[in-house]
Every structure is written in structure tokens, then in C-alpha cells.
C-alpha positions as CSV (number, residue, x, y, z in Angstrom):
1,M,0.0,0.0,0.0
2,S,1.5,3.4,-1.0
3,E,1.9,6.4,1.2
4,A,-1.3,7.9,2.4
5,G,-3.3,5.1,0.9
6,L,-6.7,4.0,2.1
7,L,-7.6,0.3,2.5
8,V,-10.6,-1.7,3.7
9,E,-10.4,-5.5,3.7
10,A,-13.3,-7.9,4.3
11,A,-15.2,-5.5,6.6
12,S,-18.5,-6.4,8.0
13,L,-20.8,-4.1,10.0
14,S,-24.2,-4.6,11.6
15,I,-26.3,-2.1,13.6
16,K,-29.3,-3.4,15.5
17,R,-29.3,-6.7,13.5
18,A,-29.3,-4.8,10.2
19,V,-26.3,-5.8,8.1
20,L,-24.8,-2.7,6.5
21,L,-21.6,-4.3,5.2
22,D,-20.8,-7.9,4.4
23,R,-17.1,-8.6,3.9
24,A,-16.7,-5.4,1.8
25,S,-13.3,-4.4,0.5
26,L,-11.9,-1.2,-1.0
27,N,-8.6,0.5,-1.7
28,L,-7.5,3.9,-2.9
29,R,-4.0,5.2,-3.8
30,P,-2.8,8.7,-4.7
31,G,-3.0,9.2,-8.5
32,E,-6.3,7.5,-9.1
33,L,-10.0,8.4,-9.1
34,V,-12.1,5.5,-7.9
35,V,-15.9,5.7,-8.3
36,L,-18.0,3.7,-5.9
37,L,-21.3,2.5,-7.6
38,G,-24.4,0.9,-6.2
39,P,-28.1,1.4,-5.6
40,N,-29.5,3.2,-2.6
41,G,-29.0,1.1,0.5
42,A,-26.1,-0.8,-1.0
43,G,-23.8,0.2,1.9
44,K,-21.7,2.8,0.1
45,T,-21.8,5.4,2.9
46,S,-21.2,2.8,5.5
47,L,-18.1,1.6,3.6
48,L,-16.8,5.2,3.5
49,R,-17.4,5.6,7.2
50,V,-15.4,2.5,8.0
51,A,-12.6,3.5,5.6
52,L,-12.4,6.8,7.5
53,G,-12.5,5.4,11.0
54,L,-15.9,7.0,11.7
55,A,-17.3,3.5,12.3
56,R,-15.5,0.4,13.5
57,P,-16.2,-2.8,11.5
58,D,-17.3,-5.8,13.5
59,I,-14.7,-7.8,11.6
60,G,-12.2,-6.9,9.0
61,T,-9.5,-4.2,8.6
62,A,-9.5,-0.5,7.8
63,L,-6.2,1.3,7.3
64,L,-5.3,4.9,6.4
65,D,-1.7,5.6,5.7
66,G,-1.0,2.1,7.2
67,A,-2.7,2.9,10.6
68,D,-6.1,2.4,12.1
69,P,-8.0,5.6,11.3
70,A,-10.3,5.0,14.3
71,T,-7.4,5.6,16.6
72,M,-6.4,8.9,15.0
73,T,-7.5,12.4,16.2
74,A,-9.6,14.4,13.9
75,G,-6.6,16.6,13.1
76,Q,-4.4,13.6,12.2
77,R,-7.0,12.2,10.0
78,A,-7.7,15.5,8.3
79,R,-4.1,15.8,7.3
80,L,-4.4,12.6,5.3
81,V,-7.9,12.7,3.9
82,T,-10.7,15.2,3.4
83,Y,-14.3,13.9,3.7
84,L,-17.2,15.5,1.9
85,P,-20.4,13.8,3.2
86,Q,-23.7,13.7,1.5
87,M,-25.4,16.5,3.5
88,R,-23.3,19.6,3.3
89,D,-25.8,22.4,4.0
90,L,-24.4,25.2,6.0
91,A,-26.3,26.1,9.2
92,W,-25.6,29.9,9.0
93,P,-24.5,32.5,6.5
94,I,-20.8,32.5,6.3
95,R,-18.3,34.0,3.7
96,V,-17.1,31.7,1.0
97,R,-13.5,32.5,2.0
98,D,-14.1,31.5,5.6
99,V,-15.7,28.2,4.5
100,V,-12.7,27.4,2.4
101,A,-10.4,28.4,5.3
102,L,-12.0,25.6,7.4
103,G,-10.0,23.2,5.3
104,R,-6.9,24.4,7.3
105,F,-8.2,23.4,10.7
106,A,-5.9,20.4,10.8
107,F,-3.0,22.8,10.9
108,G,-4.5,24.8,13.8
109,A,-5.8,27.6,11.6
110,A,-9.1,29.4,12.1
111,P,-10.7,31.8,9.6
112,A,-9.8,34.8,11.8
113,R,-6.1,33.9,12.1
114,L,-4.5,32.4,9.1
115,A,-0.8,32.1,8.8
116,D,0.9,32.9,5.5
117,A,0.9,29.2,4.5
118,D,-2.8,28.9,5.3
119,Q,-3.7,32.1,3.3
120,L,-1.7,30.8,0.3
121,A,-3.5,27.4,0.5
122,V,-6.9,29.2,0.6
123,A,-6.0,31.5,-2.2
124,H,-4.9,28.6,-4.4
125,A,-8.1,26.6,-3.7
126,L,-10.3,29.6,-4.5
127,A,-8.5,30.1,-7.7
128,A,-8.6,26.4,-8.7
129,C,-12.4,26.4,-8.2
130,D,-12.9,29.8,-9.9
131,L,-14.3,31.3,-6.8
132,G,-12.2,34.5,-6.6
133,D,-15.2,36.8,-7.5
134,L,-17.3,35.0,-4.9
135,A,-14.8,34.9,-2.0
136,D,-16.6,37.6,0.0
137,R,-20.1,36.5,-0.7
138,A,-22.3,34.8,1.9
139,T,-22.9,31.1,1.2
140,D,-26.7,31.5,1.5
141,T,-26.6,33.7,-1.6
142,L,-25.0,31.0,-3.8
143,S,-26.5,28.5,-6.2
144,G,-26.2,24.8,-5.7
145,G,-23.4,24.6,-8.3
146,E,-21.5,27.4,-6.7
147,L,-21.9,25.9,-3.2
148,A,-20.6,22.6,-4.5
149,R,-17.5,24.3,-5.8
150,V,-17.0,25.9,-2.3
151,H,-16.9,22.5,-0.7
152,I,-14.4,21.2,-3.2
153,A,-12.3,24.3,-2.6
154,R,-12.4,23.6,1.2
155,A,-11.1,20.1,0.4
156,L,-8.3,21.4,-1.8
157,A,-7.3,24.0,0.9
158,S,-6.6,21.2,3.3
159,Q,-3.9,19.9,1.0
160,A,-4.6,16.4,2.2
161,P,-3.5,13.8,-0.4
162,L,-6.9,12.0,-0.5
163,I,-10.4,13.2,-1.0
164,V,-13.5,11.1,-0.2
165,A,-16.7,12.5,-1.5
166,D,-20.2,11.0,-1.0
167,E,-22.4,12.0,-3.9
168,P,-20.7,15.4,-4.5
169,V,-22.9,16.1,-7.6
170,A,-26.2,15.2,-6.2
171,S,-29.0,17.7,-7.2
172,L,-26.7,19.5,-9.6
173,D,-27.6,20.1,-13.3
174,P,-25.4,18.4,-15.9
175,R,-23.1,21.4,-16.5
176,H,-22.3,21.7,-12.8
177,Q,-21.9,17.9,-12.4
178,H,-19.1,18.0,-15.0
179,Q,-17.6,21.1,-13.4
180,V,-17.3,19.4,-10.0
181,M,-16.0,16.2,-11.5
182,R,-13.4,18.1,-13.6
183,L,-12.1,19.8,-10.4
184,I,-11.8,16.3,-8.7
185,R,-10.1,15.0,-11.9
186,S,-7.6,17.9,-11.9
187,F,-6.8,17.1,-8.2
188,V,-6.1,13.5,-9.1
189,N,-4.0,14.5,-12.2
190,R,-1.8,16.5,-9.8
191,G,-1.1,13.4,-7.7
192,G,-4.0,13.2,-5.3
193,G,-6.3,10.3,-4.8
194,A,-10.1,10.6,-4.9
195,L,-12.9,8.2,-3.9
196,V,-16.3,9.4,-5.2
197,V,-19.8,7.9,-4.8
198,L,-21.8,8.5,-7.9
199,H,-25.2,7.4,-9.3
200,D,-24.7,8.6,-12.9
201,L,-23.1,5.7,-14.9
202,D,-22.1,7.9,-17.8
203,L,-20.3,10.3,-15.4
204,A,-18.5,7.5,-13.7
205,A,-17.4,6.1,-17.1
206,L,-16.1,9.4,-18.2
207,Y,-14.0,10.4,-15.1
208,A,-13.1,7.2,-13.2
209,D,-9.8,5.3,-13.4
210,R,-11.4,2.4,-11.5
211,L,-14.9,1.4,-10.5
212,V,-16.0,-0.5,-7.4
213,W,-19.5,-2.0,-7.6
214,M,-21.6,-2.6,-4.5
215,N,-24.9,-4.2,-3.6
216,E,-26.5,-5.5,-0.4
217,G,-23.4,-4.5,1.7
218,R,-21.0,-6.4,-0.5
219,T,-18.3,-5.2,-3.0
220,L,-19.0,-7.4,-6.0
221,V,-16.2,-6.4,-8.4
222,G,-13.6,-3.7,-9.0
223,G,-11.7,-2.8,-12.1
224,S,-11.3,-0.4,-14.9
225,V,-14.2,1.1,-16.8
226,A,-13.5,-1.1,-19.8
227,E,-13.5,-4.2,-17.6
228,T,-16.5,-3.6,-15.4
229,M,-18.9,-1.1,-17.0
230,T,-20.7,-3.9,-18.7
231,P,-24.4,-4.9,-19.2
232,H,-23.7,-7.9,-16.9
233,W,-22.6,-5.8,-13.9
234,I,-25.2,-3.1,-14.5
235,E,-27.9,-5.7,-14.4
236,A,-26.4,-7.5,-11.4
237,V,-26.1,-4.4,-9.3
238,Y,-29.0,-2.3,-10.4
239,G,-31.4,-4.9,-11.8
240,I,-31.8,-3.0,-15.1
241,E,-30.9,-3.8,-18.7
242,A,-28.4,-1.5,-20.4
243,S,-26.3,-1.3,-23.5
244,V,-22.7,-0.1,-23.4
245,T,-20.9,1.4,-26.3
246,R,-17.2,2.4,-26.7
247,T,-16.2,4.9,-29.4
248,N,-12.9,6.6,-29.6
249,G,-12.1,5.6,-26.1
250,A,-15.3,7.0,-24.6
251,T,-17.8,4.7,-22.9
252,R,-21.5,5.5,-23.0
253,V,-24.3,3.8,-21.2
254,L,-27.9,3.6,-22.4
255,V,-30.3,2.3,-19.9
256,G,-33.1,0.2,-21.4
257,R,-32.6,-1.4,-24.8
């Protein structure tokens, strides 16, 4: 496992007799974008939480940078991985710049007292996400697509080598979905690692280096888009028929045939 990698092996998790994970496995390395696919209730969020040490598996192993993430402090974990959960609504109006600055908390920074290195990291993150003109706007005045970019900028400002994002494009229109995925793709192209939960198969096929398919708490298969974005696995995981075409290196999925 490479530096700052994330690994889950044969993890099972049950809560009040409900099986959330059943010997699920996953790994992420810097330099790759892994998309986790599966229907609602498949166990995707539970697997992310185990991978990040936010939930302990009943059996199995979770490692972050070679150590048990559940034993790390929040600051230690934040230096290694940034987590963007599904629900990212902000409870009060706050400046865009200050939200992005929250990504520096692992270094002891607060929006009101940023060291030079923190200010530089925030400035680079704002620029990377094209938020310079919105930096002093209150977040409750932003569109959904703008707010999604703010959260990506917060992740980039942390300068953690890994990003884990649970449905970062949910409720966004197609243009903003691609905008967010391009930002994550750029982060990976610069050497970072990203694990992203998506429901859009076309989007996954376009941006992923590797796919991991889940259903009923189990990871069924993992591999490249070419290997695993197939009618067989789409039907096995989602219970729907689909056709998959590949033209000039691009994979397209048509549901229903």
C-alpha cells in the first residue's frame, strides 16, 4: 500500500441486527480516481465511514496511511484525507472565503487567524475552483453549483493527499456535475487520490480510473471502466438492462434497450 493510501479489507458491520456491510473491501491510492457505484441502501456510505474510521467494523480491517483511522485524532485524519459527506448544508450564512479556510483546521488555523501558508492554500483553492469573485459572498446567496465548488475548494485547501466525496454532484444540473468532476479529476491529475460515490453511470465512465460496484453490503467487483462497465454488472447491481458502447475511447451507457 502506497503512502497515504486507504484500505478496507473484508469489513462487516451490523447495527441493531441490520447488516450494513458484508465482507466489503476497497482501496485507494494517490494518483487515481475511484468511483463507488451501487443502488440506494447498498452500503456505500457505511463503507466510506469504515474507511475513514468514523465507524468500526465488527470484523475486517481499515487502514489509512497504514494505521487504524479510528485511533487517529480528527486533526491527524484531516491531514491525510478530506471527507465530503452527503449532507453539506451550512447552518448559518458565512463568507465563502471562511468556509474554504475551514480546510486548514488540521493545521491549527481558524478563519480569523490564518498564517501565511494557510492564506496561500486558501487563495490557491479559491483560484482552482474559480471562486475569486465570490470569495466575500455569503454562502446563503450561492446557487447549488457554486456551493458545490465551495466545498471542493475547502477540500483542496486542506492539501490532504486524499479526498473522499459521497455524492458530490447530487441535485446539480449536468453542467455543474461535470464542473465538479473536472475539479476532482484535476486534483487526481496533480497526484491526489479521490474516492467518489456517484449514481450517474455515464459520469462514472467518463471520469473514473477504476470502478467498485456494491450491492447488499458487498463489494462485488472492482476494475477499470473497460473491464466492469458492462451490461452484466449493471444488471447484477441495479437490476436493469443497459447497452454499453465504446467509441474513440469513450464509454457511453444507455439504460433500457
